[in-house]
PADREN-777523 format. One record per residue (C-alpha): residue in three letters; x, y, z. Coordinates in steps of 0.02 Angstrom, whole numbers, padded with zeros to 5 digits, always signed. Layout:
ALAXYZ ...
END
This chain:
UNK-00709-00788+00333 UNK-00844-00721+00448 UNK-00919-00809+00596 UNK-01084-00823+00520 UNK-01030-00944+00380 UNK-01040-01127+00354 UNK-00856-01135+00324 UNK-00818-01060+00490 UNK-00949-01154+00590 UNK-00908-01331+00521 UNK-00736-01327+00442 UNK-00634-01204+00540 UNK-00701-01186+00726 UNK-00719-01376+00773 UNK-00539-01425+00727 UNK-00474-01267+00809 UNK-00564-01308+00968 UNK-00503-01491+00966 UNK-00320-01452+00943 UNK-00326-01308+01068 UNK-00399-01413+01201 UNK-00287-01563+01169 UNK-00130-01460+01166 UNK-00026-01441+01329 UNK-00077-01278+01411 UNK+00094-01206+01373 UNK+00066-01222+01186 UNK-00114-01160+01181 UNK-00066-00979+01141 UNK+00040-01047+00997 UNK-00105-01144+00929 UNK-00221-00997+00934 UNK-00082-00889+00853 UNK-00078-01013+00708 UNK-00263-01024+00703 UNK-00289-00835+00697 UNK-00153-00819+00557 UNK-00245-00950+00455 UNK-00410-00870+00488 UNK-00340-00704+00423 UNK-00249-00775+00280 UNK-00411-00859+00221 UNK-00479-00698+00175 UNK-00335-00591+00152 UNK-00180-00692+00103 UNK-00095-00544+00025 UNK-00101-00445+00182 UNK-00036-00580+00301 UNK+00138-00501+00279 UNK+00072-00336+00343 UNK-00001-00404+00496 UNK+00163-00497+00529 UNK+00250-00331+00508 UNK+00127-00243+00628 UNK+00157-00379+00760 UNK+00347-00363+00750 UNK+00347-00174+00741 UNK+00242-00153+00897 UNK+00324-00284+00993 UNK+00494-00205+00972 UNK+00431-00032+01001 UNK+00351-00091+01168 UNK+00518-00163+01223 UNK+00604+00002+01172 UNK+00481+00106+01267 UNK+00501-00002+01429 UNK+00696+00001+01407 UNK+00693+00193+01414 UNK+00579+00200+01557 UNK+00693+00073+01650 UNK+00830+00194+01630 UNK+00726+00339+01703 UNK+00696+00410+01537 UNK+00522+00457+01467 UNK+00524+00345+01308 UNK+00403+00472+01226 UNK+00497+00474+01065 UNK+00481+00289+01050 UNK+00300+00304+01080 UNK+00282+00442+00952 UNK+00370+00343+00820 UNK+00278+00178+00859 UNK+00109+00266+00853 UNK+00161+00369+00698 UNK+00199+00213+00595 UNK+00035+00127+00650 UNK-00062+00281+00584 UNK+00039+00298+00427 UNK-00004+00112+00379 UNK-00182+00144+00424 UNK-00185+00308+00335 UNK-00109+00237+00172 UNK-00230+00099+00153 UNK-00388+00184+00218 UNK-00371+00367+00178 UNK-00249+00388+00033 UNK-00385+00393-00103 UNK-00491+00513+00006 UNK-00342+00624+00038 UNK-00282+00626-00138 UNK-00458+00668-00211 UNK-00474+00818-00086 UNK-00300+00886-00112 UNK-00314+00874-00303 UNK-00479+00979-00291 UNK-00397+01112-00184 UNK-00218+01120-00256 UNK-00142+01112-00430 UNK-00064+00943-00390 UNK-00080+00766-00472 UNK-00039+00627-00349 UNK-00008+00448-00407 UNK-00169+00352-00431 UNK-00162+00219-00297 UNK-00311+00109-00242 UNK-00250-00003-00105 UNK-00370-00125-00040 UNK-00411-00097+00144 UNK-00350-00246+00240 UNK-00486-00331+00342 UNK-00484-00282+00526 UNK-00342-00145+00507 UNK-00437-00021+00599 UNK-00462-00138+00743 UNK-00287-00208+00766 UNK-00207-00040+00727 UNK-00303+00035+00879 UNK-00258-00115+00986 UNK-00071-00094+00943 UNK-00082+00094+00994 UNK-00165+00054+01157 UNK-00020-00078+01194 UNK+00108+00051+01165 UNK+00017+00189+01260 UNK-00019+00066+01410 UNK+00168+00018+01417 UNK+00213+00206+01409 UNK+00095+00254+01550 UNK+00146+00109+01656 UNK-00029+00037+01650 UNK+00034-00125+01580 UNK+00200-00212+01573 UNK+00293-00244+01415 UNK+00256-00411+01332 UNK+00424-00505+01314 UNK+00342-00664+01235 UNK+00324-00637+01042 UNK+00191-00771+01029 UNK+00082-00692+01169 UNK+00096-00523+01090 UNK+00059-00591+00913 UNK-00092-00674+00985 UNK-00152-00507+01059 UNK-00147-00423+00887 UNK-00214-00564+00784 UNK-00334-00671+00894 UNK-00470-00724+00782 UNK-00623-00703+00888 UNK-00599-00508+00893 UNK-00491-00488+00745 UNK-00610-00436+00613 UNK-00729-00322+00704 UNK-00684-00309+00881 UNK-00724-00270+01014 UNK-00572-00172+01022 UNK-00471-00249+01169 UNK-00361-00140+01271 UNK-00199-00230+01313 UNK-00205-00193+01503 UNK-00372-00282+01508 UNK-00302-00447+01441 UNK-00118-00442+01490 UNK-00139-00569+01623 UNK-00244-00686+01523 UNK-00098-00736+01406 UNK-00015-00813+01556 UNK-00163-00892+01645 UNK-00344-00901+01609 UNK-00494-00991+01683 UNK-00550-01151+01584 UNK-00702-01236+01636 UNK-00854-01329+01566 UNK-00967-01199+01631 UNK-00871-01060+01555 UNK-00867-01156+01387 UNK-01052-01179+01391 UNK-01080-01001+01432 UNK-00981-00958+01278 UNK-01076-01076+01166 UNK-01238-00991+01229 UNK-01161-00811+01195 UNK-01107-00872+01019 UNK-01275-00949+00971 UNK-01366-00794+01035 UNK-01254-00688+00930 UNK-01272-00794+00773 UNK-01463-00786+00792 UNK-01457-00600+00798 UNK-01348-00596+00643 UNK-01429-00715+00540 UNK-01616-00724+00587 UNK-01637-00535+00621 UNK-01505-00434+00549 UNK-01497-00516+00374 UNK-01685-00513+00351 UNK-01695-00330+00404 UNK-01554-00301+00281 UNK-01653-00369+00135 UNK-01796-00249+00169 UNK-01670-00109+00181 UNK-01583-00149+00014 UNK-01750-00163-00072 UNK-01816+00000-00009 UNK-01660+00100-00053 UNK-01659+00018-00228 UNK-01839+00098-00262 UNK-01831+00236-00399 UNK-01940+00356-00289 UNK-01964+00352-00100 UNK-02125+00406-00011 UNK-02102+00474+00168 UNK-02169+00302+00235 UNK-02046+00203+00123 UNK-01904+00320+00186 UNK-01938+00295+00372 UNK-01963+00108+00353 UNK-01796+00106+00262 UNK-01712+00197+00413 UNK-01798+00084+00531 UNK-01735-00071+00444 UNK-01561-00013+00445 UNK-01567+00047+00626 UNK-01615-00122+00681 UNK-01508-00210+00555 UNK-01342-00124+00604 UNK-01375-00155+00784 UNK-01411-00341+00773 UNK-01271-00362+00636 UNK-01142-00283+00746 UNK-01196-00326+00918 UNK-01227-00506+00856 UNK-01047-00516+00792 UNK-00979-00443+00959 UNK-01084-00572+01051 UNK-01008-00709+00944 UNK-00833-00643+00977 UNK-00863-00637+01165 UNK-00927-00809+01162 UNK-00781-00880+01065 UNK-00664-00791+01190 UNK-00760-00878+01336 UNK-00742-01049+01246 UNK-00555-01011+01235 UNK-00539-00951+01413 UNK-00527-00770+01383 UNK-00644-00630+01454 UNK-00684-00477+01337 UNK-00787-00333+01392 UNK-00965-00315+01324 UNK-00979-00204+01170 UNK-01166-00155+01174 UNK-01293-00123+01318 UNK-01458-00098+01231 UNK-01417+00070+01153 UNK-01588+00102+01075 UNK-01655+00121+01260 UNK-01543+00260+01289 UNK-01618+00423+01372 UNK-01490+00544+01287 UNK-01362+00554+01150 UNK-01230+00546+01291 UNK-01311+00388+01356 UNK-01321+00311+01183 UNK-01133+00322+01163 UNK-01105+00240+01331 UNK-01202+00088+01264 UNK-01161+00085+01075 UNK-00989+00000+01025 UNK-00927+00041+01193 UNK-00750-00026+01157 UNK-00732+00109+01026 UNK-00796+00248+01138 UNK-00686+00189+01278 UNK-00537+00189+01165 UNK-00567+00365+01106 UNK-00595+00428+01286 UNK-00444+00341+01351 UNK-00315+00382+01217 UNK-00379+00543+01129 UNK-00509+00637+01234 UNK-00427+00630+01403 UNK-00255+00674+01326 UNK-00334+00827+01249 UNK-00398+00878+01417 UNK-00563+00795+01427 UNK-00695+00899+01511 UNK-00576+00976+01644 UNK-00553+01128+01539 UNK-00642+01289+01495 UNK-00806+01272+01395 UNK-00727+01327+01231 UNK-00585+01202+01240 UNK-00707+01065+01296 UNK-00813+01089+01138 UNK-00667+01088+01036 UNK-00604+00927+01113 UNK-00777+00846+01080 UNK-00771+00902+00895 UNK-00604+00836+00866 UNK-00642+00665+00953 UNK-00808+00648+00855 UNK-00728+00700+00686 UNK-00599+00564+00710 UNK-00731+00443+00765 UNK-00822+00478+00599 UNK-00665+00457+00501 UNK-00626+00297+00585 UNK-00788+00225+00514 UNK-00743+00268+00335 UNK-00644+00386+00222 UNK-00782+00503+00151 UNK-00857+00665+00204 UNK-01027+00586+00250 UNK-00937+00492+00387 UNK-00855+00652+00445 UNK-01017+00741+00448 UNK-01094+00591+00542 UNK-00956+00614+00676 UNK-00974+00799+00687 UNK-01158+00782+00698 UNK-01144+00687+00858 UNK-01010+00802+00921 UNK-01129+00949+00897 UNK-01273+00851+00977 UNK-01168+00818+01133 UNK-01118+00995+01148 UNK-01301+01038+01131 UNK-01345+00920+01278 UNK-01202+00983+01383 UNK-01219+01170+01368 UNK-01396+01205+01299 UNK-01514+01068+01352 UNK-01429+01042+01522 UNK-01545+00909+01578 UNK-01702+01009+01544 UNK-01811+00852+01494 UNK-01744+00744+01633 UNK-01923+00735+01708 UNK-02000+00660+01545 UNK-01909+00498+01519 UNK-02021+00437+01374 UNK-01991+00602+01282 UNK-01803+00578+01316 UNK-01803+00412+01237 UNK-01899+00471+01087 UNK-01793+00619+01060 UNK-01633+00507+01066 UNK-01701+00371+00950 UNK-01761+00504+00822 UNK-01589+00581+00822 UNK-01496+00421+00808 UNK-01613+00357+00665 UNK-01594+00522+00573 UNK-01397+00512+00597 UNK-01391+00337+00514 UNK-01440+00420+00345 UNK-01272+00500+00342 UNK-01189+00330+00390 UNK-01268+00215+00260 UNK-01273+00344+00115 UNK-01131+00331-00016 UNK-01112+00525-00016 UNK-01179+00682+00056 UNK-01280+00713-00098 UNK-01372+00546-00077 UNK-01389+00575+00110 UNK-01468+00748+00063 UNK-01590+00665-00052 UNK-01638+00535+00074 UNK-01666+00661+00214 UNK-01776+00756+00088 UNK-01886+00602+00066 UNK-01885+00569+00256 UNK-01947+00740+00305 UNK-02108+00764+00198 UNK-02046+00781+00019 UNK-02042+00610-00033 UNK-02050+00587-00228 UNK-02196+00467-00200 UNK-02293+00575-00079 UNK-02330+00533+00102 UNK-02372+00346+00067 UNK-02373+00230-00081 UNK-02402+00045-00124 UNK-02218+00000-00099 UNK-02220+00081+00077 UNK-02380-00003+00128 UNK-02315-00172+00058 UNK-02158-00171+00168 UNK-02250-00110+00318 UNK-02376-00258+00314 UNK-02251-00392+00260 UNK-02115-00338+00375 UNK-02220-00288+00524 UNK-02194-00445+00626 UNK-02002-00439+00597 UNK-02009-00250+00644 UNK-02102-00289+00805 UNK-01983-00438+00854 UNK-01827-00341+00818 UNK-01884-00189+00912 UNK-01930-00301+01066 UNK-01762-00397+01059 UNK-01672-00229+01055 UNK-01732-00203+01235 UNK-01695-00300+01399 UNK-01873-00369+01412 UNK-01858-00539+01325 UNK-01694-00573+01422 UNK-01784-00520+01589 UNK-01919-00641+01547 UNK-01783-00776+01509 UNK-01692-00746+01670 UNK-01858-00760+01765 UNK-01898-00926+01689 UNK-01729-00987+01732 UNK-01781-00985+01916 UNK-01909-01135+01879 UNK-01836-01312+01899 UNK-01905-01374+01736 UNK-01825-01240+01635 UNK-01644-01308+01637 UNK-01709-01453+01533 UNK-01771-01344+01394 UNK-01620-01225+01376 UNK-01518-01359+01279 UNK-01668-01384+01166 UNK-01693-01197+01138 UNK-01509-01152+01097 UNK-01499-01307+00978 UNK-01659-01254+00885 UNK-01588-01073+00866 UNK-01427-01144+00804 UNK-01509-01260+00679 UNK-01625-01126+00620 UNK-01475-01009+00592 UNK-01385-01140+00491 UNK-01542-01175+00390 UNK-01554-00985+00343 UNK-01360-00983+00300 UNK-01386-01134+00179 UNK-01539-01056+00100 UNK-01498-00874+00086 UNK-01357-00790-00010 UNK-01381-00620+00076 UNK-01256-00628+00223 UNK-01163-00462+00231 UNK-01069-00387+00384 UNK-01084-00210+00391 UNK-00919-00174+00496 UNK-00814-00307+00389 UNK-00702-00168+00318 UNK-00697-00041+00453 
END
């Protein structure tokens, strides 16, 4: 079940909110836990046991780490065991096939042919589990002794499927007490409708253009760039829209989650881009991998090594294939280039910095969306002047003219400009009366699209 579905909007969410608000305060965590497990079992009934095991395992290991620390011991072996089991589960379901294929290519071995289906949200709740164990070990958060509260932290449906990745220290206190008010609920509804509109009205329509272009037998340079542009905007509105819906749902339930996107396509450097894109993932790798490796407080050679390790793992987190590894290393190399070669040499040209950043990000998406490195190479060949259909063809001109308004709107809404105008209009007394009508119209339009269209994917659904 995804948020942008009729089932979720009209069959799941309304009764959950009704039961949640009618329940006594002390029972609300239990209500949310049950609802979250139903939400997960709806799409992955076979793996509900795996989630249950993950909850129990990390709950027990958190208690064990705290017990050692109370006795004046480090608890590092309990931390290591807890993290290792989490990574082994993730590794088996997500990377077994990839590892087996590459080991068989390198060594004279034949591994069992297993094709486990990747459980939805496994990467997200595994990283949350690891952050809990690490936070307890470092004394950044107290152990959670309430199994219901801990189970809710792992399985909470607003951020279960695709984040944002919530670090335990950020929400620990909210399981005991959280602010509930009509104003906060209304703000959550606005967040949710904005995210739903991004996903359904922009991302889905951009996705149709991308799918049609990549299905062409031969690409011109124009078609190739239009395909990359469509995907660049699609993945942003797809994922940021879903994150906005998650944050909005959290607010409706009284929780506060950190924002996950901050206009990344307005970034002035690759470093700045990754401060703005999927910020919860960047923060997780910085907190639990990059800093423990030594961060940037080391010699230049070690710093470069740290960056490459972090970005190789970032690539692998997104998928078990070499094109994701290359995509991650691509960014590691770019960050090293900015730090040690560029050294702020284009700081005085802000427009050039934005063009340079956007060009490199769009090029990088080719490795991300391609099914293999071979396919990525072929697409890049078309992108940079050797398209099979020349510089431009009828297909490219067709998608340019028919999609021009959509591209302009999407590009505009990927910047702060529309929201700046929105905030300015809110200063007028007459504006309050139109807000409800505007959000209602957006919601009804999104629902109409969901009823009419069959194309409604979510690109991060199985990461």
